[in-house]
C-alpha positions in Angstrom: 21.6 106.8 117.8 23.1 103.4 118.1 21.4 100.5 116.4 22.3 97.6 118.6 22.6 94.0 117.4 22.5 91.3 120.0 25.1 88.5 119.4 23.7 85.6 117.4 23.0 82.3 119.1 22.7 78.8 117.7 19.8 78.3 115.3 16.6 77.5 117.1 13.7 75.5 115.7 11.5 78.5 116.0 13.7 80.5 113.7 13.7 78.0 110.8 11.9 79.2 107.7 8.5 77.6 107.5 8.1 76.0 104.1 4.3 76.3 104.2 4.4 80.1 104.5 7.7 81.2 103.0 8.1 78.8 100.1 4.6 78.2 98.9 3.0 81.6 99.3 3.5 84.3 96.7 3.7 88.1 97.1 0.1 88.3 96.2 -0.7 85.9 98.9 1.1 88.1 101.4 -1.1 91.0 100.3 -4.2 88.8 100.9 -2.9 87.9 104.3 -2.6 91.6 105.1 -6.2 91.9 104.0 -7.1 89.2 106.5 -5.6 91.3 109.2 -7.9 94.2 108.2 -10.8 91.9 108.2 -10.0 90.8 111.8 -9.6 94.4 112.9 -13.1 95.2 111.5 -14.7 92.7 113.8 -12.0 92.0 116.4 -13.5 93.3 119.5 -17.0 91.8 119.3 -16.7 88.4 117.6 -15.5 85.3 119.3 -12.2 83.7 118.2 -13.8 81.1 116.0 -15.9 83.6 114.2 -13.0 86.0 113.6 -10.9 83.2 112.0 -13.9 81.9 110.0 -14.6 85.3 108.5 -11.0 85.9 107.6 -10.6 82.4 106.1 -13.8 82.7 104.1 -12.7 86.0 102.6 -9.3 84.6 101.8 -10.8 81.5 100.2 -13.1 83.7 98.1 -10.1 85.7 96.8 -8.3 82.5 95.8 -11.4 81.1 94.2 -11.6 84.2 92.0 -7.9 83.9 91.2 -8.3 80.3 90.2 -10.5 81.3 87.3 -7.4 82.5 85.6 -5.0 79.8 86.8 -7.1 76.7 87.3 -4.1 74.4 86.9 -2.5 75.7 90.1 -3.3 74.2 93.5 -5.2 76.6 95.7 -3.3 77.5 99.0 -5.2 76.6 102.1 -7.0 79.7 103.4 -6.3 78.9 107.1 -2.6 78.6 106.3 -2.6 82.1 104.7 -4.5 83.6 107.6 -1.9 82.5 110.0 1.1 83.8 108.0 1.2 86.9 110.1 2.3 84.7 113.0 5.6 83.8 111.2 8.8 85.8 111.2 9.3 85.0 107.5 6.2 87.1 106.7 7.4 90.1 108.6 11.0 89.9 107.3 9.6 90.1 103.7 7.1 92.8 104.6 9.7 95.1 106.3 12.2 94.4 103.5 9.6 95.8 101.1 8.9 98.8 103.4 12.6 99.6 103.9 13.0 99.6 100.1 10.0 101.9 99.8 11.4 104.2 102.4 14.8 104.4 100.7 13.3 105.1 97.3 10.3 107.3 98.2 10.7 108.3 101.9 7.5 106.5 103.0 7.3 105.5 106.6 5.2 102.4 105.9 1.9 101.3 107.3 0.8 102.4 110.8 -1.0 99.5 112.4 -4.5 100.5 113.6 -4.0 104.0 112.1 -2.2 107.2 113.1 -5.2 108.4 115.2 -5.1 105.3 117.4 -1.3 105.5 117.8 -1.6 109.2 118.9 -4.4 108.4 121.3 -2.4 105.5 122.8 0.6 107.8 123.4 -1.3 110.7 125.0 -3.4 108.3 127.2 -0.3 106.5 128.2 1.3 109.7 129.4 -1.7 110.6 131.4 -1.8 107.2 133.1 1.9 107.3 133.9 1.6 110.8 135.4 -1.2 109.5 137.6 1.0 106.7 138.8 3.8 109.1 139.6 1.5 111.4 141.5 0.1 108.5 143.6 3.6 107.4 144.4 4.4 110.9 145.5 1.5 110.9 147.8 2.2 107.4 149.2 6.0 107.8 149.5 6.5 111.5 150.1 9.0 110.8 152.9 11.0 108.2 150.8 13.8 110.1 149.2 15.0 106.9 147.5 11.8 106.3 145.5 12.9 106.0 141.9 9.8 107.4 140.3 8.3 109.2 143.3 10.1 112.5 143.4 8.7 115.8 142.3 11.6 116.4 139.9 10.7 113.3 137.8 7.1 114.2 137.0 8.2 115.0 133.4 8.5 111.2 132.9 12.2 111.5 132.0 13.0 108.8 134.6 10.7 106.2 133.0 12.4 103.5 131.0 10.2 102.5 128.1 10.3 99.3 126.0 8.1 98.8 122.9 8.0 95.1 121.9 7.4 94.3 118.3 8.1 97.9 117.5 7.9 97.6 113.7 8.6 101.0 112.2 9.0 102.5 115.7 6.5 105.3 115.2 4.8 104.7 118.5 8.1 105.4 120.3 8.3 108.7 118.3 4.8 109.6 119.6 5.8 108.7 123.2 8.9 110.9 122.8 6.6 113.8 121.8 4.7 113.2 125.1 7.9 113.7 127.2 9.4 110.2 127.5 13.1 110.1 126.8 14.5 106.7 127.7 13.0 104.8 124.9 13.9 101.3 123.4 12.2 99.4 120.6 12.7 95.7 119.9 11.6 93.5 117.0 12.7 90.1 115.8 12.8 91.3 112.2 16.1 93.0 111.4 14.4 94.8 108.5 11.9 96.4 111.0 14.8 97.6 113.1 16.6 99.1 110.1 13.4 100.9 109.1 12.7 102.2 112.6 16.2 103.4 113.0 16.2 105.2 109.6 12.8 106.8 110.4 14.0 108.0 113.9 17.1 109.5 112.5 15.2 111.3 109.7 12.5 112.6 112.1 14.8 113.9 114.7 14.5 111.1 117.3 18.0 109.8 117.1 18.2 109.1 120.9 15.7 106.2 120.6 17.4 102.9 120.9 16.5 100.0 118.6 17.7 96.4 118.8 16.9 93.0 117.3 15.3 90.8 119.9 12.5 88.2 120.0 10.1 88.8 122.8 9.4 85.1 123.1 13.1 84.3 123.7 14.2 87.7 124.9 17.9 88.3 125.9 17.2 91.6 127.5 18.5 91.6 131.1 17.0 94.8 132.4 13.5 95.8 133.7 11.4 98.7 132.4 9.0 101.0 134.0 6.7 100.9 131.0 6.3 98.1 128.3 4.0 98.8 125.3 2.7 96.4 122.7 0.7 97.5 119.7 -0.4 94.5 117.7 2.5 92.1 118.7 0.4 89.9 120.9 -2.2 89.8 118.0 0.4 88.5 115.6 1.7 86.0 118.0 -1.8 84.6 118.4 -2.0 84.0 114.7 0.8 81.5 114.7 -0.5 77.8 114.6 1.1 77.4 118.1 -0.5 80.7 119.2 -1.8 79.5 122.6 1.6 78.2 123.7 3.4 81.2 122.4 1.1 83.6 124.2 2.0 81.9 127.5 5.7 82.4 126.5 4.9 86.0 125.8 3.5 86.7 129.3 6.5 84.9 130.9 8.8 87.2 129.1 6.8 90.3 129.8 6.6 89.5 133.5 10.4 89.5 133.6 10.8 92.7 131.7 8.3 94.9 133.7 9.7 96.4 136.9 7.8 96.1 140.1 5.1 98.8 140.1 5.6 99.2 136.3 3.0 99.1 133.6 2.4 97.0 130.5 0.0 98.5 128.0 -1.4 96.3 125.2 -3.3 97.6 122.1 -5.1 94.8 120.3 -7.6 94.4 117.4 -8.2 90.7 118.0 -9.0 90.7 121.7 -11.5 92.5 123.9 -10.7 94.1 127.2 -12.4 91.3 129.0 -10.5 88.7 126.9 -7.1 90.3 127.8 -8.1 90.5 131.5 -9.0 86.9 131.5 -5.8 85.9 129.8 -3.8 87.8 132.4 -5.8 86.2 135.2 -5.1 82.8 133.8 -1.4 83.6 133.7 -1.6 84.8 137.3 -3.3 81.6 138.4 -0.8 79.4 136.6 2.1 81.2 138.3 0.5 80.9 141.7 0.0 77.2 141.2 3.6 76.8 140.1 4.8 78.8 143.1 2.8 76.6 145.5 4.3 73.4 144.0 7.9 74.6 144.4 7.6 76.2 147.9 7.9 74.3 151.1 4.7 74.1 153.2 6.0 76.9 155.5 6.8 79.1 152.5 3.4 78.4 151.0 1.6 79.4 154.2 3.6 82.6 154.5 3.2 83.6 150.9 0.0 85.3 149.9 0.6 84.7 146.2 -0.2 88.2 145.0 -1.2 88.6 141.4 1.7 89.3 139.0 -0.4 91.6 136.9 -3.5 93.6 137.9 -5.8 95.5 135.7 -5.4 99.3 135.9 -7.5 101.0 133.2 -8.4 101.0 129.5 -9.0 103.5 126.8 -12.7 104.4 126.9 -12.8 106.8 124.0 -12.4 104.6 121.0 -15.4 104.7 118.6 -17.9 101.9 119.3 -20.4 100.0 117.1 -23.2 97.5 117.6 -22.9 93.9 116.2 -25.0 90.9 117.1 -26.6 92.7 120.0 -23.2 93.6 121.6 -21.4 96.9 121.7 -17.7 96.9 121.0 -14.8 98.8 119.4 -12.4 97.7 116.7 -9.4 98.4 118.9 -8.9 98.0 122.6 -6.0 99.3 124.8 -5.6 97.9 128.3 -3.1 98.7 131.0 -1.9 96.3 133.7 0.4 97.0 136.7 3.2 94.6 137.8 3.2 93.6 141.4 
């Protein structure tokens, strides 16, 4: 398996180390920030955004108040700053450097975001969804011998090109390989994550999976994929102080990476199905308005402005719980199809 490194470009402002997160926060603070992620995942699918951040910030503040009993001469870090650390590359570079060291010394794969059971469920559900798509294309295009995904011989999913953005340790791609996908690529903006994912894939017998360093917000990939998966990456992007802007950048990149008729499947602990659907609808509307502004009147009249992404399905078998009179789950997985 080849570990690909895209050529470096001029330093961008977004890549500069953030002094508030990298220089002022200790390793203990990084552990606390990871706890805040767990707090968010405990409530993520039922509480509104303000409440989720308030709960996480309060828990972090309590931890630092307790620590200050032993170090009262030190200035307490701002809890909201810590809770947004997971939105910075510097946090993940440090986290994956630690996990890579742990793998080399002890053989540990590192943390599986949302748990192994969720990851396995996402992989098996994704296979079923993709098989359904192929079967529908066979029915609709049975006379089209040029249909890339619509032939009987490709029902084994070998023809699907798959991209996992923010792949981390790459274990989701390993699960997808077990389901029959074979053209698999994982990207992450942290070089340590890519090194870890590559090492794990080689150890576990999945050397054909390709890994490369790439930032989804400024992607340099120039191909389109039949399937794009995201397990927690959009969540992390949303934790950056400029999260709303960066989420728009995210959807712009995703829209360029998913092939027409292809799928994007997002697994999140910080967004409900309805929130993700509304975010996609907002993106569709913004692109439609932008298209109308750039088209001539004749082109605007002729163009129906179809949605770029449309809801397909979501996993319905995650455990649910009741909170504040609402029923929700700690994790949600939603699929959208590219027009």
